[in-house]
N, C-alpha and C positions, 0 to 999 in steps of 0.2 A: 791387468786393469779390468774392472767390471764394466760390462756394457751398459749403455744408457737405456732408460726405459723404452725409448722409441725403437731401438734395435730389437728388443724383446717383442714388442708389439708387431713390428714388421715381420719378424721371423715366424711368429705364431700365425699371422694372417697369410703369408705366402706359402706356408706349409699346407694350410687348408685350402687355399685358392691360388694355385701356381700361376695362373694368368693375371693375377693382380699386379698392377703397375703402381710403383711408388716413386715419387719425385720430390726432392727437397727444393724449396725455393732457392733460386740462384740470385744472389744479391749483387749489386753493382760494386759495393765497397765491403768485402769480407772483413769481419772484425769490428766494423763500425755500424753496419746495417744488421738487423736481426734476421737471421736465416732460419729461425726455429719454426718453420711451417712445412709440413709434409702433406703432399696431395696424393690421394688414393683414388684409382679408377680401375675399372674392369671392363673387358669387352662386352660382357652381358648386361652392363648397366649404362643408362644414359646420363647418370649423375656422377658427381665428384664429391668426395668427402675430404676435409682437411683436419689435421691435428696440429695444434699450435702450442708450443712451449719453448721459451727462449733457450733453455738448456737441454731440451730433449728428455726431460724428466717430469714425473707427475707433479701436479695435475696438468692435464691437457684440456684446452678448449677445443670442442668438436663442432664443426660447422659443415653445411652441405648446400649445394644449389638445388636440392630437392624440395626444401621448405625453409621457412624462416626461423625454425627452432635452433637454439644453441644448446649444446650439452657440455658436460664436464666429465672427464674420465679420471679416476684416481687409482684404477687397477688395470692390469692387462686385460682381464675379462671384460670390464666395462668398455674399454677402448675397442677391443675386437668386436664386441657385440654391436656397438654403435656404428662402426664402419660397415659391418655386414648388413645390419638392418637398413642403414641409410643408403647403401648401394643396392639393396634389394637382393643380396646374395643369401643362399641357404647357409644356415649354421651347421656345417658339416663337422664330423669328428667329435 
């Protein structure tokens, strides 16, 4: 089975930033509630970034507590760049 886009994004980011922490929203009623939100944070950043997609596939809505902007990612490169930029991480690799 092919992996969902979110797994590819997480893999690309954690390869470049091994200390990155990723957590999927834990819902009260799995299957009934939408758990398609993933939170990204890093010890070197005071901010959080979230990617949202009901099925873990493109496109993703991207938000952060750093500012009021909302983004949209339609590729792995867009998603990883937004997460890195909004967490203030260097774009390594």
